All heavy atoms as TSV, in Angstrom:
chain	resi	resn	atom	element	x	y	z
A	1	MET	N	N	0.849	-1.116	0.003
A	1	MET	CA	C	0.004	-0.014	-0.058
A	1	MET	C	C	0.871	1.219	0.007
A	1	MET	O	O	1.857	1.297	0.737
A	1	MET	CB	C	-0.859	-0.003	1.219
A	1	MET	CG	C	-1.886	1.156	1.208
A	1	MET	SD	S	-3.089	0.818	2.636
A	1	MET	CE	C	-3.409	2.479	2.952
A	2	LYS	N	N	0.558	2.200	-0.880
A	2	LYS	CA	C	1.246	3.472	-0.885
A	2	LYS	C	C	0.985	4.369	0.268
A	2	LYS	O	O	-0.070	4.365	0.792
A	2	LYS	CB	C	0.859	4.249	-2.202
A	2	LYS	CG	C	1.534	3.863	-3.449
A	2	LYS	CD	C	1.116	4.716	-4.525
A	2	LYS	CE	C	2.290	5.313	-5.239
A	2	LYS	NZ	N	1.897	6.161	-6.360
A	3	ASN	N	N	2.008	5.053	0.663
A	3	ASN	CA	C	1.892	6.074	1.709
A	3	ASN	C	C	1.510	7.393	1.106
A	3	ASN	O	O	2.431	8.170	0.730
A	3	ASN	CB	C	3.173	6.132	2.618
A	3	ASN	CG	C	3.030	7.106	3.796
A	3	ASN	OD1	O	1.957	7.573	4.028
A	3	ASN	ND2	N	4.082	7.385	4.382
A	4	ASN	N	N	0.243	7.753	0.983
A	4	ASN	CA	C	-0.127	8.969	0.330
A	4	ASN	C	C	-0.158	10.099	1.364
A	4	ASN	O	O	-0.642	9.919	2.455
A	4	ASN	CB	C	-1.562	8.916	-0.267
A	4	ASN	CG	C	-1.550	7.906	-1.444
A	4	ASN	OD1	O	-0.640	7.869	-2.228
A	4	ASN	ND2	N	-2.633	7.137	-1.655
A	5	LYS	N	N	0.430	11.205	0.993
A	5	LYS	CA	C	0.554	12.313	1.878
A	5	LYS	C	C	-0.369	13.488	1.337
A	5	LYS	O	O	-0.202	13.866	0.170
A	5	LYS	CB	C	1.917	12.846	2.000
A	5	LYS	CG	C	2.908	11.822	2.649
A	5	LYS	CD	C	4.304	12.347	2.706
A	5	LYS	CE	C	5.138	11.277	3.315
A	5	LYS	NZ	N	6.544	11.781	3.438
A	6	ILE	N	N	-1.309	13.939	2.076
A	6	ILE	CA	C	-2.232	15.001	1.788
A	6	ILE	C	C	-2.019	16.079	2.883
A	6	ILE	O	O	-2.070	15.787	4.031
A	6	ILE	CB	C	-3.635	14.489	1.683
A	6	ILE	CG1	C	-3.773	13.476	0.627
A	6	ILE	CG2	C	-4.579	15.684	1.435
A	6	ILE	CD1	C	-5.120	12.776	0.552
A	7	GLY	N	N	-1.827	17.257	2.405
A	7	GLY	CA	C	-1.739	18.365	3.325
A	7	GLY	C	C	-2.061	19.698	2.669
A	7	GLY	O	O	-2.429	19.765	1.505
A	8	ILE	N	N	-1.990	20.698	3.489
A	8	ILE	CA	C	-2.240	22.044	3.049
A	8	ILE	C	C	-1.238	22.999	3.608
A	8	ILE	O	O	-0.829	22.838	4.810
A	8	ILE	CB	C	-3.677	22.503	3.338
A	8	ILE	CG1	C	-3.973	23.871	2.709
A	8	ILE	CG2	C	-3.927	22.527	4.878
A	8	ILE	CD1	C	-5.453	24.196	2.790
A	9	ASP	N	N	-0.759	23.937	2.758
A	9	ASP	CA	C	0.170	24.980	3.338
A	9	ASP	C	C	-0.424	26.313	3.120
A	9	ASP	O	O	-0.959	26.661	2.045
A	9	ASP	CB	C	1.519	24.948	2.572
A	9	ASP	CG	C	2.428	23.937	3.161
A	9	ASP	OD1	O	1.979	22.851	3.510
A	9	ASP	OD2	O	3.598	24.309	3.429
A	10	ILE	N	N	-0.525	27.073	4.229
A	10	ILE	CA	C	-1.137	28.415	4.120
A	10	ILE	C	C	0.037	29.355	4.519
A	10	ILE	O	O	0.638	29.222	5.529
A	10	ILE	CB	C	-2.348	28.574	5.128
A	10	ILE	CG1	C	-3.416	27.591	4.720
A	10	ILE	CG2	C	-2.812	29.977	5.129
A	10	ILE	CD1	C	-4.559	27.566	5.725
A	11	THR	N	N	0.183	30.385	3.676
A	11	THR	CA	C	1.192	31.375	3.870
A	11	THR	C	C	0.577	32.736	4.072
A	11	THR	O	O	-0.283	33.195	3.286
A	11	THR	CB	C	2.218	31.442	2.794
A	11	THR	OG1	O	2.833	30.069	2.663
A	11	THR	CG2	C	3.324	32.359	3.025
A	12	ASP	N	N	1.017	33.543	5.056
A	12	ASP	CA	C	0.524	34.862	5.231
A	12	ASP	C	C	1.473	35.733	4.365
A	12	ASP	O	O	2.648	35.868	4.461
A	12	ASP	CB	C	0.778	35.380	6.648
A	12	ASP	CG	C	0.243	36.747	6.969
A	12	ASP	OD1	O	-0.245	37.399	5.924
A	12	ASP	OD2	O	0.314	37.190	8.098
A	13	ASN	N	N	0.764	36.395	3.323
A	13	ASN	CA	C	1.575	37.160	2.305
A	13	ASN	C	C	2.370	38.238	2.926
A	13	ASN	O	O	3.454	38.631	2.501
A	13	ASN	CB	C	0.621	37.719	1.284
A	13	ASN	CG	C	0.120	36.632	0.336
A	13	ASN	OD1	O	0.346	35.527	0.453
A	13	ASN	ND2	N	-0.718	37.147	-0.686
A	14	LYS	N	N	1.936	38.815	4.137
A	14	LYS	CA	C	2.626	39.810	4.754
A	14	LYS	C	C	4.085	39.489	5.144
A	14	LYS	O	O	4.972	40.252	5.201
A	14	LYS	CB	C	1.877	40.342	6.021
A	14	LYS	CG	C	0.577	40.959	5.765
A	14	LYS	CD	C	-0.168	41.343	7.048
A	14	LYS	CE	C	-1.593	41.720	6.763
A	14	LYS	NZ	N	-2.320	41.772	8.049
A	15	ARG	N	N	4.232	38.203	5.358
A	15	ARG	CA	C	5.594	37.682	5.692
A	15	ARG	C	C	6.596	38.034	4.647
A	15	ARG	O	O	7.814	38.086	4.859
A	15	ARG	CB	C	5.468	36.110	5.871
A	15	ARG	CG	C	6.679	35.426	6.040
A	15	ARG	CD	C	6.448	33.914	6.140
A	15	ARG	NE	N	7.700	33.196	6.194
A	15	ARG	CZ	C	7.847	31.914	6.125
A	15	ARG	NH1	N	6.778	31.136	6.023
A	15	ARG	NH2	N	8.990	31.360	6.169
A	16	PHE	N	N	6.176	38.164	3.356
A	16	PHE	CA	C	7.011	38.395	2.234
A	16	PHE	C	C	7.148	39.873	1.806
A	16	PHE	O	O	7.837	40.100	0.801
A	16	PHE	CB	C	6.638	37.506	1.067
A	16	PHE	CG	C	6.760	35.972	1.433
A	16	PHE	CD1	C	5.684	35.321	1.860
A	16	PHE	CD2	C	7.961	35.385	1.387
A	16	PHE	CE1	C	5.726	34.016	2.221
A	16	PHE	CE2	C	8.091	34.091	1.735
A	16	PHE	CZ	C	6.940	33.379	2.114
A	17	LEU	N	N	6.603	40.779	2.510
A	17	LEU	CA	C	6.698	42.227	2.202
A	17	LEU	C	C	8.131	42.648	2.171
A	17	LEU	O	O	8.441	43.473	1.270
A	17	LEU	CB	C	5.907	43.026	3.145
A	17	LEU	CG	C	4.329	43.007	2.999
A	17	LEU	CD1	C	3.662	43.757	4.204
A	17	LEU	CD2	C	3.878	43.582	1.733
A	18	THR	N	N	8.989	42.186	2.922
A	18	THR	CA	C	10.375	42.669	2.977
A	18	THR	C	C	11.152	42.093	1.864
A	18	THR	O	O	12.344	42.396	1.683
A	18	THR	CB	C	11.077	42.287	4.317
A	18	THR	OG1	O	11.033	40.880	4.490
A	18	THR	CG2	C	10.344	43.022	5.535
A	19	TYR	N	N	10.566	41.080	1.148
A	19	TYR	CA	C	11.321	40.420	0.008
A	19	TYR	C	C	11.215	41.268	-1.252
A	19	TYR	O	O	12.032	41.003	-2.086
A	19	TYR	CB	C	10.706	39.040	-0.240
A	19	TYR	CG	C	11.090	38.052	0.738
A	19	TYR	CD1	C	10.810	38.154	2.130
A	19	TYR	CD2	C	11.660	36.846	0.362
A	19	TYR	CE1	C	11.069	37.170	3.017
A	19	TYR	CE2	C	11.969	35.792	1.388
A	19	TYR	CZ	C	11.719	36.019	2.641
A	19	TYR	OH	O	12.011	35.127	3.567
A	20	ILE	N	N	10.232	42.126	-1.387
A	20	ILE	CA	C	9.962	42.767	-2.649
A	20	ILE	C	C	11.202	43.309	-3.338
A	20	ILE	O	O	11.359	43.079	-4.528
A	20	ILE	CB	C	8.878	43.887	-2.428
A	20	ILE	CG1	C	7.530	43.231	-2.052
A	20	ILE	CG2	C	8.678	44.655	-3.727
A	20	ILE	CD1	C	6.568	44.271	-1.673
A	21	ASN	N	N	11.932	44.135	-2.699
A	21	ASN	CA	C	13.153	44.796	-3.260
A	21	ASN	C	C	14.412	44.294	-2.761
A	21	ASN	O	O	15.463	44.927	-2.801
A	21	ASN	CB	C	13.054	46.307	-2.991
A	21	ASN	CG	C	11.838	46.961	-3.644
A	21	ASN	OD1	O	11.567	46.675	-4.818
A	21	ASN	ND2	N	11.056	47.680	-2.850
A	22	ASP	N	N	14.458	43.049	-2.276
A	22	ASP	CA	C	15.676	42.438	-1.732
A	22	ASP	C	C	15.980	41.148	-2.551
A	22	ASP	O	O	15.483	40.082	-2.225
A	22	ASP	CB	C	15.486	42.131	-0.307
A	22	ASP	CG	C	16.740	41.741	0.533
A	22	ASP	OD1	O	17.654	41.189	-0.210
A	22	ASP	OD2	O	16.755	41.904	1.653
A	23	GLU	N	N	16.761	41.343	-3.508
A	23	GLU	CA	C	17.118	40.223	-4.423
A	23	GLU	C	C	17.686	39.054	-3.723
A	23	GLU	O	O	17.457	37.966	-4.095
A	23	GLU	CB	C	18.021	40.689	-5.541
A	23	GLU	CG	C	18.212	39.663	-6.646
A	23	GLU	CD	C	18.913	40.237	-7.848
A	23	GLU	OE1	O	19.205	41.476	-7.998
A	23	GLU	OE2	O	19.181	39.354	-8.817
A	24	LYS	N	N	18.487	39.301	-2.721
A	24	LYS	CA	C	19.207	38.260	-1.924
A	24	LYS	C	C	18.038	37.399	-1.260
A	24	LYS	O	O	18.212	36.155	-1.240
A	24	LYS	CB	C	20.014	38.825	-0.858
A	24	LYS	CG	C	20.771	37.847	-0.048
A	24	LYS	CD	C	21.717	38.412	0.936
A	24	LYS	CE	C	22.494	37.328	1.734
A	24	LYS	NZ	N	23.389	38.026	2.707
A	25	LYS	N	N	17.037	37.981	-0.813
A	25	LYS	CA	C	15.876	37.237	-0.229
A	25	LYS	C	C	15.006	36.432	-1.168
A	25	LYS	O	O	14.779	35.235	-1.090
A	25	LYS	CB	C	14.928	38.141	0.617
A	25	LYS	CG	C	15.561	38.615	1.911
A	25	LYS	CD	C	14.563	39.387	2.737
A	25	LYS	CE	C	15.058	39.761	4.108
A	25	LYS	NZ	N	14.090	40.557	4.886
A	26	TYR	N	N	14.531	37.172	-2.299
A	26	TYR	CA	C	13.683	36.516	-3.188
A	26	TYR	C	C	14.380	35.443	-4.047
A	26	TYR	O	O	13.821	34.527	-4.495
A	26	TYR	CB	C	12.794	37.400	-3.996
A	26	TYR	CG	C	13.461	38.385	-4.921
A	26	TYR	CD1	C	14.009	37.925	-6.153
A	26	TYR	CD2	C	13.412	39.707	-4.783
A	26	TYR	CE1	C	14.581	38.808	-7.089
A	26	TYR	CE2	C	14.027	40.679	-5.643
A	26	TYR	CZ	C	14.560	40.123	-6.820
A	26	TYR	OH	O	15.122	40.982	-7.714
A	27	SER	N	N	15.678	35.652	-4.182
A	27	SER	CA	C	16.543	34.618	-4.911
A	27	SER	C	C	16.608	33.283	-4.282
A	27	SER	O	O	16.892	32.284	-4.835
A	27	SER	CB	C	17.894	35.152	-5.233
A	27	SER	OG	O	17.892	36.248	-6.085
A	28	LYS	N	N	16.411	33.281	-2.937
A	28	LYS	CA	C	16.391	31.995	-2.185
A	28	LYS	C	C	15.118	31.156	-2.453
A	28	LYS	O	O	15.077	30.050	-2.291
A	28	LYS	CB	C	16.451	32.336	-0.744
A	28	LYS	CG	C	17.828	32.844	-0.301
A	28	LYS	CD	C	17.905	33.158	1.209
A	28	LYS	CE	C	19.219	33.730	1.575
A	28	LYS	NZ	N	19.284	33.956	3.049
A	29	ILE	N	N	14.128	31.873	-3.005
A	29	ILE	CA	C	12.745	31.154	-3.194
A	29	ILE	C	C	12.587	30.940	-4.775
A	29	ILE	O	O	12.173	29.917	-5.098
A	29	ILE	CB	C	11.655	31.906	-2.673
A	29	ILE	CG1	C	11.768	32.025	-1.139
A	29	ILE	CG2	C	10.267	31.332	-3.046
A	29	ILE	CD1	C	10.808	33.016	-0.501
A	30	LEU	N	N	12.884	32.010	-5.547
A	30	LEU	CA	C	12.591	31.914	-6.903
A	30	LEU	C	C	13.768	31.442	-7.811
A	30	LEU	O	O	14.939	31.774	-7.492
A	30	LEU	CB	C	12.252	33.374	-7.402
A	30	LEU	CG	C	11.062	34.067	-6.717
A	30	LEU	CD1	C	10.885	35.461	-7.196
A	30	LEU	CD2	C	9.849	33.224	-6.810
A	31	SER	N	N	13.456	30.669	-8.806
A	31	SER	CA	C	14.484	30.268	-9.830
A	31	SER	C	C	14.752	31.440	-10.714
A	31	SER	O	O	14.024	32.477	-10.713
A	31	SER	CB	C	13.894	29.059	-10.616
A	31	SER	OG	O	12.838	29.523	-11.506
A	32	LYS	N	N	15.720	31.245	-11.565
A	32	LYS	CA	C	16.069	32.334	-12.484
A	32	LYS	C	C	14.958	32.647	-13.439
A	32	LYS	O	O	14.682	33.795	-13.697
A	32	LYS	CB	C	17.341	31.923	-13.314
A	32	LYS	CG	C	18.595	31.935	-12.572
A	32	LYS	CD	C	19.747	31.463	-13.365
A	32	LYS	CE	C	21.038	31.354	-12.551
A	32	LYS	NZ	N	22.151	30.921	-13.357
A	33	ASP	N	N	14.241	31.701	-13.897
A	33	ASP	CA	C	13.114	31.922	-14.749
A	33	ASP	C	C	11.957	32.667	-14.103
A	33	ASP	O	O	11.340	33.513	-14.577
A	33	ASP	CB	C	12.514	30.594	-15.357
A	33	ASP	CG	C	13.437	30.012	-16.443
A	33	ASP	OD1	O	14.249	30.751	-17.070
A	33	ASP	OD2	O	13.409	28.811	-16.679
A	34	GLU	N	N	11.758	32.177	-12.796
A	34	GLU	CA	C	10.731	32.873	-12.013
A	34	GLU	C	C	11.048	34.280	-11.696
A	34	GLU	O	O	10.191	35.192	-11.631
A	34	GLU	CB	C	10.510	32.129	-10.695
A	34	GLU	CG	C	9.868	30.733	-10.859
A	34	GLU	CD	C	9.818	29.814	-9.670
A	34	GLU	OE1	O	10.802	29.886	-8.844
A	34	GLU	OE2	O	8.860	29.003	-9.632
A	35	ILE	N	N	12.346	34.567	-11.487
A	35	ILE	CA	C	12.824	35.949	-11.191
A	35	ILE	C	C	12.535	36.799	-12.444
A	35	ILE	O	O	12.135	37.968	-12.287
A	35	ILE	CB	C	14.267	36.008	-10.823
A	35	ILE	CG1	C	14.417	35.418	-9.420
A	35	ILE	CG2	C	14.848	37.426	-10.878
A	35	ILE	CD1	C	15.902	35.210	-9.010
A	36	ASN	N	N	12.717	36.288	-13.650
A	36	ASN	CA	C	12.410	37.032	-14.886
A	36	ASN	C	C	10.964	37.369	-14.910
A	36	ASN	O	O	10.573	38.553	-15.313
A	36	ASN	CB	C	12.844	36.305	-16.108
A	36	ASN	CG	C	14.316	36.129	-16.235
A	36	ASN	OD1	O	15.054	37.075	-15.785
A	36	ASN	ND2	N	14.800	35.113	-16.895
A	37	VAL	N	N	10.025	36.486	-14.517
A	37	VAL	CA	C	8.620	36.774	-14.509
A	37	VAL	C	C	8.344	37.845	-13.446
A	37	VAL	O	O	7.685	38.814	-13.639
A	37	VAL	CB	C	7.851	35.495	-14.192
A	37	VAL	CG1	C	6.354	35.807	-14.011
A	37	VAL	CG2	C	8.064	34.497	-15.376
A	38	TYR	N	N	8.902	37.637	-12.217
A	38	TYR	CA	C	8.774	38.401	-11.159
A	38	TYR	C	C	9.075	39.931	-11.475
A	38	TYR	O	O	8.345	40.881	-11.038
A	38	TYR	CB	C	9.608	37.949	-9.946
A	38	TYR	CG	C	9.643	38.824	-8.700
A	38	TYR	CD1	C	8.652	38.913	-7.781
A	38	TYR	CD2	C	10.747	39.721	-8.558
A	38	TYR	CE1	C	8.713	39.752	-6.689
A	38	TYR	CE2	C	10.799	40.539	-7.458
A	38	TYR	CZ	C	9.786	40.530	-6.549
A	38	TYR	OH	O	9.960	41.359	-5.482
A	39	LYS	N	N	10.186	40.128	-12.106
A	39	LYS	CA	C	10.639	41.473	-12.374
A	39	LYS	C	C	9.771	42.211	-13.372
A	39	LYS	O	O	9.870	43.461	-13.488
A	39	LYS	CB	C	12.076	41.442	-12.920
A	39	LYS	CG	C	13.084	41.094	-11.823
A	39	LYS	CD	C	14.496	41.116	-12.418
A	39	LYS	CE	C	15.518	40.913	-11.259
A	39	LYS	NZ	N	16.891	40.979	-11.757
A	40	ARG	N	N	8.841	41.481	-14.072
A	40	ARG	CA	C	7.907	42.211	-14.940
A	40	ARG	C	C	6.696	42.760	-14.199
A	40	ARG	O	O	5.928	43.557	-14.759
A	40	ARG	CB	C	7.442	41.263	-16.052
A	40	ARG	CG	C	8.619	40.981	-17.061
A	40	ARG	CD	C	8.099	40.162	-18.198
A	40	ARG	NE	N	8.008	38.786	-17.668
A	40	ARG	CZ	C	8.079	37.668	-18.516
A	40	ARG	NH1	N	8.228	37.814	-19.882
A	40	ARG	NH2	N	7.950	36.478	-17.995
A	41	PHE	N	N	6.484	42.304	-12.984
A	41	PHE	CA	C	5.353	42.765	-12.229
A	41	PHE	C	C	5.629	44.292	-11.804
A	41	PHE	O	O	6.718	44.558	-11.317
A	41	PHE	CB	C	5.060	41.954	-11.007
A	41	PHE	CG	C	4.615	40.577	-11.357
A	41	PHE	CD1	C	5.247	39.540	-10.740
A	41	PHE	CD2	C	3.601	40.340	-12.243
A	41	PHE	CE1	C	4.884	38.192	-11.035
A	41	PHE	CE2	C	3.194	39.042	-12.538
A	41	PHE	CZ	C	3.893	37.862	-11.905
A	42	THR	N	N	4.534	45.143	-11.900
A	42	THR	CA	C	4.782	46.484	-11.405
A	42	THR	C	C	4.086	46.785	-10.076
A	42	THR	O	O	4.436	47.718	-9.443
A	42	THR	CB	C	4.173	47.446	-12.519
A	42	THR	OG1	O	2.747	47.153	-12.724
A	42	THR	CG2	C	4.859	47.423	-13.878
A	43	SER	N	N	3.225	45.953	-9.731
A	43	SER	CA	C	2.469	46.051	-8.484
A	43	SER	C	C	3.240	45.318	-7.398
A	43	SER	O	O	3.580	44.076	-7.425
A	43	SER	CB	C	1.104	45.514	-8.623
A	43	SER	OG	O	0.464	45.262	-7.353
A	44	ASP	N	N	3.473	45.991	-6.252
A	44	ASP	CA	C	4.116	45.330	-5.047
A	44	ASP	C	C	3.208	44.196	-4.564
A	44	ASP	O	O	3.682	43.180	-4.161
A	44	ASP	CB	C	4.311	46.344	-3.997
A	44	ASP	CG	C	5.621	47.200	-4.266
A	44	ASP	OD1	O	6.311	46.929	-5.285
A	44	ASP	OD2	O	5.817	48.167	-3.501
A	45	LYS	N	N	1.860	44.403	-4.602
A	45	LYS	CA	C	0.932	43.480	-4.169
A	45	LYS	C	C	1.094	42.104	-4.975
A	45	LYS	O	O	1.156	41.042	-4.410
A	45	LYS	CB	C	-0.482	43.923	-4.245
A	45	LYS	CG	C	-1.502	42.958	-3.801
A	45	LYS	CD	C	-2.899	43.549	-3.867
A	45	LYS	CE	C	-3.926	42.594	-3.249
A	45	LYS	NZ	N	-4.881	42.072	-4.165
A	46	ARG	N	N	1.230	42.312	-6.297
A	46	ARG	CA	C	1.362	41.114	-7.121
A	46	ARG	C	C	2.710	40.451	-6.907
A	46	ARG	O	O	2.847	39.236	-6.889
A	46	ARG	CB	C	1.176	41.561	-8.600
A	46	ARG	CG	C	1.308	40.436	-9.570
A	46	ARG	CD	C	0.161	39.414	-9.343
A	46	ARG	NE	N	0.439	38.223	-10.166
A	46	ARG	CZ	C	0.654	36.975	-9.696
A	46	ARG	NH1	N	0.738	36.749	-8.422
A	46	ARG	NH2	N	0.882	36.010	-10.520
A	47	LYS	N	N	3.774	41.255	-6.633
A	47	LYS	CA	C	5.076	40.598	-6.354
A	47	LYS	C	C	5.033	39.706	-5.110
A	47	LYS	O	O	5.533	38.685	-5.077
A	47	LYS	CB	C	6.179	41.733	-6.298
A	47	LYS	CG	C	6.535	42.410	-7.503
A	47	LYS	CD	C	7.493	43.437	-7.252
A	47	LYS	CE	C	7.918	44.123	-8.612
A	47	LYS	NZ	N	9.000	45.169	-8.390
A	48	VAL	N	N	4.363	40.281	-4.060
A	48	VAL	CA	C	4.266	39.547	-2.804
A	48	VAL	C	C	3.427	38.223	-3.097
A	48	VAL	O	O	3.792	37.189	-2.549
A	48	VAL	CB	C	3.638	40.378	-1.704
A	48	VAL	CG1	C	3.254	39.535	-0.444
A	48	VAL	CG2	C	4.489	41.539	-1.255
A	49	GLU	N	N	2.311	38.344	-3.806
A	49	GLU	CA	C	1.533	37.121	-4.114
A	49	GLU	C	C	2.329	36.111	-4.816
A	49	GLU	O	O	2.257	34.898	-4.578
A	49	GLU	CB	C	0.292	37.540	-4.928
A	49	GLU	CG	C	-0.737	38.373	-4.207
A	49	GLU	CD	C	-1.786	38.945	-5.171
A	49	GLU	OE1	O	-1.593	38.939	-6.329
A	49	GLU	OE2	O	-2.767	39.504	-4.604
A	50	TYR	N	N	3.146	36.517	-5.718
A	50	TYR	CA	C	3.988	35.663	-6.559
A	50	TYR	C	C	4.948	34.926	-5.690
A	50	TYR	O	O	5.154	33.705	-5.688
A	50	TYR	CB	C	4.645	36.441	-7.760
A	50	TYR	CG	C	5.341	35.695	-8.690
A	50	TYR	CD1	C	4.623	34.931	-9.720
A	50	TYR	CD2	C	6.715	35.420	-8.719
A	50	TYR	CE1	C	5.273	34.189	-10.689
A	50	TYR	CE2	C	7.413	34.684	-9.702
A	50	TYR	CZ	C	6.591	34.033	-10.667
A	50	TYR	OH	O	7.191	33.309	-11.598
A	51	ILE	N	N	5.752	35.697	-4.924
A	51	ILE	CA	C	6.724	35.065	-4.032
A	51	ILE	C	C	6.067	34.079	-3.015
A	51	ILE	O	O	6.543	32.985	-2.800
A	51	ILE	CB	C	7.532	36.211	-3.267
A	51	ILE	CG1	C	8.335	37.001	-4.182
A	51	ILE	CG2	C	8.468	35.558	-2.167
A	51	ILE	CD1	C	8.945	38.191	-3.516
A	52	ALA	N	N	5.000	34.568	-2.446
A	52	ALA	CA	C	4.283	33.681	-1.363
A	52	ALA	C	C	3.756	32.416	-2.001
A	52	ALA	O	O	3.888	31.357	-1.420
A	52	ALA	CB	C	3.182	34.496	-0.694
A	53	SER	N	N	3.168	32.557	-3.190
A	53	SER	CA	C	2.634	31.326	-3.841
A	53	SER	C	C	3.674	30.323	-4.247
A	53	SER	O	O	3.571	29.162	-4.090
A	53	SER	CB	C	1.787	31.764	-5.026
A	53	SER	OG	O	2.601	32.209	-6.094
A	54	ARG	N	N	4.808	30.897	-4.693
A	54	ARG	CA	C	5.908	30.027	-5.059
A	54	ARG	C	C	6.532	29.354	-3.881
A	54	ARG	O	O	6.842	28.127	-3.858
A	54	ARG	CB	C	7.062	30.766	-5.870
A	54	ARG	CG	C	6.609	31.181	-7.235
A	54	ARG	CD	C	5.999	30.194	-8.082
A	54	ARG	NE	N	5.654	30.502	-9.360
A	54	ARG	CZ	C	4.612	31.063	-9.763
A	54	ARG	NH1	N	3.682	31.407	-8.900
A	54	ARG	NH2	N	4.273	31.363	-11.001
A	55	PHE	N	N	6.628	30.022	-2.738
A	55	PHE	CA	C	7.119	29.572	-1.566
A	55	PHE	C	C	6.187	28.369	-1.015
A	55	PHE	O	O	6.739	27.324	-0.708
A	55	PHE	CB	C	7.305	30.554	-0.503
A	55	PHE	CG	C	7.629	30.122	0.858
A	55	PHE	CD1	C	8.979	29.768	1.163
A	55	PHE	CD2	C	6.728	29.816	1.816
A	55	PHE	CE1	C	9.360	29.273	2.364
A	55	PHE	CE2	C	7.017	29.352	3.078
A	55	PHE	CZ	C	8.350	29.018	3.309
A	56	SER	N	N	5.019	28.652	-1.011
A	56	SER	CA	C	3.989	27.724	-0.456
A	56	SER	C	C	4.057	26.430	-1.307
A	56	SER	O	O	4.051	25.263	-0.736
A	56	SER	CB	C	2.514	28.224	-0.473
A	56	SER	OG	O	2.442	29.217	0.542
A	57	CYS	N	N	4.065	26.560	-2.663
A	57	CYS	CA	C	4.058	25.388	-3.447
A	57	CYS	C	C	5.334	24.566	-3.322
A	57	CYS	O	O	5.210	23.358	-3.223
A	57	CYS	CB	C	3.973	25.859	-4.946
A	57	CYS	SG	S	3.902	24.564	-6.148
A	58	LYS	N	N	6.493	25.267	-3.259
A	58	LYS	CA	C	7.745	24.548	-3.134
A	58	LYS	C	C	7.814	23.881	-1.749
A	58	LYS	O	O	8.306	22.713	-1.619
A	58	LYS	CB	C	8.929	25.397	-3.392
A	58	LYS	CG	C	8.957	25.857	-4.882
A	58	LYS	CD	C	10.045	26.859	-5.131
A	58	LYS	CE	C	9.976	27.263	-6.575
A	58	LYS	NZ	N	11.111	28.176	-6.929
A	59	GLU	N	N	7.403	24.493	-0.763
A	59	GLU	CA	C	7.366	23.882	0.604
A	59	GLU	C	C	6.481	22.707	0.707
A	59	GLU	O	O	6.852	21.740	1.275
A	59	GLU	CB	C	6.948	24.953	1.669
A	59	GLU	CG	C	7.077	24.439	3.078
A	59	GLU	CD	C	6.753	25.448	4.068
A	59	GLU	OE1	O	7.656	26.426	4.215
A	59	GLU	OE2	O	5.807	25.336	4.847
A	60	ALA	N	N	5.326	22.813	0.152
A	60	ALA	CA	C	4.374	21.608	0.094
A	60	ALA	C	C	5.023	20.479	-0.675
A	60	ALA	O	O	4.932	19.326	-0.218
A	60	ALA	CB	C	3.064	22.034	-0.485
A	61	LEU	N	N	5.557	20.720	-1.841
A	61	LEU	CA	C	6.188	19.679	-2.528
A	61	LEU	C	C	7.415	19.047	-1.805
A	61	LEU	O	O	7.548	17.816	-1.765
A	61	LEU	CB	C	6.786	20.229	-3.884
A	61	LEU	CG	C	5.698	20.534	-4.961
A	61	LEU	CD1	C	6.267	21.312	-6.116
A	61	LEU	CD2	C	5.014	19.225	-5.480
A	62	TYR	N	N	8.126	19.870	-1.111
A	62	TYR	CA	C	9.265	19.402	-0.274
A	62	TYR	C	C	8.780	18.443	0.843
A	62	TYR	O	O	9.283	17.384	1.052
A	62	TYR	CB	C	10.112	20.504	0.207
A	62	TYR	CG	C	11.177	20.018	1.184
A	62	TYR	CD1	C	12.283	19.321	0.702
A	62	TYR	CD2	C	11.056	20.189	2.483
A	62	TYR	CE1	C	13.283	18.935	1.525
A	62	TYR	CE2	C	12.067	19.763	3.360
A	62	TYR	CZ	C	13.225	19.100	2.886
A	62	TYR	OH	O	14.104	18.648	3.774
A	63	LYS	N	N	7.729	18.902	1.503
A	63	LYS	CA	C	7.157	18.106	2.589
A	63	LYS	C	C	6.675	16.785	2.101
A	63	LYS	O	O	6.720	15.711	2.769
A	63	LYS	CB	C	5.988	18.809	3.235
A	63	LYS	CG	C	6.538	20.007	4.152
A	63	LYS	CD	C	5.351	20.688	4.809
A	63	LYS	CE	C	5.833	21.942	5.579
A	63	LYS	NZ	N	4.721	22.606	6.127
A	64	ALA	N	N	6.083	16.760	0.869
A	64	ALA	CA	C	5.522	15.468	0.371
A	64	ALA	C	C	6.524	14.618	-0.229
A	64	ALA	O	O	6.338	13.368	-0.250
A	64	ALA	CB	C	4.462	15.920	-0.720
A	65	THR	N	N	7.666	15.115	-0.826
A	65	THR	CA	C	8.547	14.270	-1.538
A	65	THR	C	C	9.953	14.272	-0.985
A	65	THR	O	O	10.745	13.402	-1.330
A	65	THR	CB	C	8.723	14.830	-2.996
A	65	THR	OG1	O	9.358	16.096	-2.918
A	65	THR	CG2	C	7.380	14.838	-3.774
A	66	ASN	N	N	10.242	15.222	-0.073
A	66	ASN	CA	C	11.566	15.421	0.558
A	66	ASN	C	C	12.628	15.794	-0.551
A	66	ASN	O	O	13.866	15.504	-0.398
A	66	ASN	CB	C	11.981	14.130	1.285
A	66	ASN	CG	C	12.789	14.471	2.615
A	66	ASN	OD1	O	12.661	15.546	3.163
A	66	ASN	ND2	N	13.560	13.509	2.967
A	67	ILE	N	N	12.167	16.361	-1.619
A	67	ILE	CA	C	13.067	16.872	-2.701
A	67	ILE	C	C	12.963	18.441	-2.667
A	67	ILE	O	O	11.873	18.946	-2.707
A	67	ILE	CB	C	12.647	16.292	-4.055
A	67	ILE	CG1	C	12.707	14.798	-4.070
A	67	ILE	CG2	C	13.528	16.894	-5.157
A	67	ILE	CD1	C	12.117	14.133	-5.304
A	68	LYS	N	N	14.136	19.041	-2.693
A	68	LYS	CA	C	14.156	20.516	-2.739
A	68	LYS	C	C	13.937	21.064	-4.168
A	68	LYS	O	O	14.452	20.400	-5.152
A	68	LYS	CB	C	15.430	21.052	-2.183
A	68	LYS	CG	C	15.589	20.934	-0.717
A	68	LYS	CD	C	16.769	21.578	-0.185
A	68	LYS	CE	C	16.862	21.414	1.316
A	68	LYS	NZ	N	17.978	22.128	1.905
A	69	PHE	N	N	13.125	22.037	-4.229
A	69	PHE	CA	C	12.776	22.683	-5.599
A	69	PHE	C	C	13.311	24.045	-5.676
A	69	PHE	O	O	13.344	24.803	-4.807
A	69	PHE	CB	C	11.328	22.707	-5.772
A	69	PHE	CG	C	10.678	21.329	-5.944
A	69	PHE	CD1	C	10.317	20.616	-4.729
A	69	PHE	CD2	C	10.622	20.712	-7.121
A	69	PHE	CE1	C	9.819	19.328	-4.947
A	69	PHE	CE2	C	10.040	19.386	-7.253
A	69	PHE	CZ	C	9.686	18.742	-6.093
């Protein structure tokens, strides 16, 4: 029988407000391709949403697979 893992990750977007203009911080979460997309956003709100969503997704995948993304 397979060990299926089901879970949910919720991230408070406010946590990432300090990441908006700090390349050192957002580079720890975003890949080079994701950074290219990120830099096209003009809205700080959208930038925070983007970073937070990528963080949540990668953290959930890591918890389920134990593989870093």
